[in-house]
N, C-alpha and C positions, 0 to 999 in steps of 0.2 A: 767451628761449632756443631757442625751437621752434624759430623761424625760425632762429637762426643752427647748428640742427642740421639744417633740413630742407636750409639752402643747401649745406651740406656734403654730406648725402647724394644732390643732386642732382646737385652735383660729381662724387662718387664715380658715383654711377650712370651719367653720361656717361664718364666715364674707364672704365665695364666694359664696357658699350657699345662702346666706339673700340678697346677693348682686346679684343675678346673673353674678357673674364675673366668673363664668366657667375657675376659679383653675385648676392647673393637678397642687397637690404638686411635684410629683415625679419630672415630669420636671421643677418644680423649681428647687427641688433640687441637678436636673443633668448641669441646667445651676448657680447655688452659687457656681457649685462645679469647674467649670472652671478654668484654668489658669488664674492667672492676679487676681480673684476674692478677694476681702478680707476676706470672707467667706470659700476657700479653705482649706479642713486638712480631715485630715487621720479620722475624723470622717465622718465628709457628705460624704464623700470616702465608711464609711462602710453602711450609711442609701444608699447612693444609691443602692449601689450594691447590700444589702436586700432588695429596692424596689421592683428593677429589677428581683430577684430571685421571689418576692415574685410573681411577675405579671407573670414568665414563669411558675410556681408553676398550678397559677390559669388556666392558660391557657391550660396548658395539662393536666387537671382535666379538664378539658370544651370542650375535642373536640372527645367528642362522640353525637354532633351534638344537642346536647341540648340548645347549652345557644349560641348565637349570639359569634363570636371569637374577638379580640381587634384588633384595625387598630396600623398599625404602629405609637411607638412614643404616642400610649394611653397608662393609664396604668387602672389598678383594682387600682378605690378607697376604701382604705382601713380607716375604724374608727378614726385607733390611732395608730399610728407607734411603740408603747410600742407593742401591739399586733402583728405587722410582724414579723415569725420568729424569722429572722435574730436577730435583736432588743433582742427580748424578749429573748433567750437562753443568749444572753450576762445580760443582765439584771439581769435575776436568776444566774448568775456565778457570778455578783460583790455584790448583794443588802447584802450582811452580810456581806462584806468590808467596805461599805457603814454606815452600820446601828454602824457601833464596830465607825467610823470616828465620825459621828454625835455625839454615843452618849461619845467620850472620846473628843469633842468641849464644848459635855451640859455641863460633868463634871470637864470641865477646866475655865469653863464662858471665853470660845471662842465664839462670836457670828460666823452662820452658817447659814445666813437667807435660801439663794438660796439651800444651802443641803440638811437641813432640810425640808424645802419647798416641795422640788422635792421628796423628800424620801415622806414625806406626799402625794404627787399627785400620788405617781405609787403607794402606799400602798391601796389608798383611789378608785381607778383605777380597782386593781383588785382582792380587794373585796367584794360580794357583797352587804353584809348587813351591815359592817360598819355605815358609815356615816351617816344610818339614824338611825340606833339603836344606835346613840351614841345624835344627833340631840333627838328624844325623853328621854334619857336616861337624858339630860342638862333640856326638857324642866315639866318635869319632877319635877324636884329637885327642882324647882321655884315655879315651880306652881301646883305640885300635881294631874300633867294633863294627865298622867297616860299614861303605855302603851300598845301594842299588845304584844305577844313573837311567836319566831316559833315555838317551841319545845312545846308549850301549848295552848290550847284552854284556852277565855277569856280575860278579860282588871284586868291589874295591878294596885299598886305606891309600891314603897318603902319610907320607911322610912330611910332618907338617912344621918339624922342627930337627936340628940337627940329633937330639935325644934318639929321639922318633926312629930315625934313619939309623943309630946304631943300634938299636934293638928290634930295627928287624932283622940286622945282619947277624945278631943274634941267636935269631930261631933258625 
């Protein structure tokens, strides 16, 4: 659920930036978790607490006068909720159980689109090379466009199937 909320916040923040809404996500979380709100939950409480702690840590690190201090109710903008220390620690603690649940659902032919999509978002966000490398590999599979490698200089293309091998021999 943290990743789902993080992705929603990222989209909300991007829309805010694009439309110049000047939205403070941390303040929204605080308001959404107010008593009586239909969004009030223990998870929103944890998110709010993590954002407040992250803001406090930011202020403590920058008390040396090099950076402008934050005003009341102003919160440092975090790029993504998943990298806020409290949330990152919880994701780190739970991600293997989350993987086992998704794998069990898949093995049992039980659809779990939200769980699996949010796990994919989590992995994509924390893995620097994966999405780009995967797209390059897919392109190479379909049209032998080739790809560069991080660990080796040059341009490469893989013979993915027998048809690819036959096609390469023709050239």
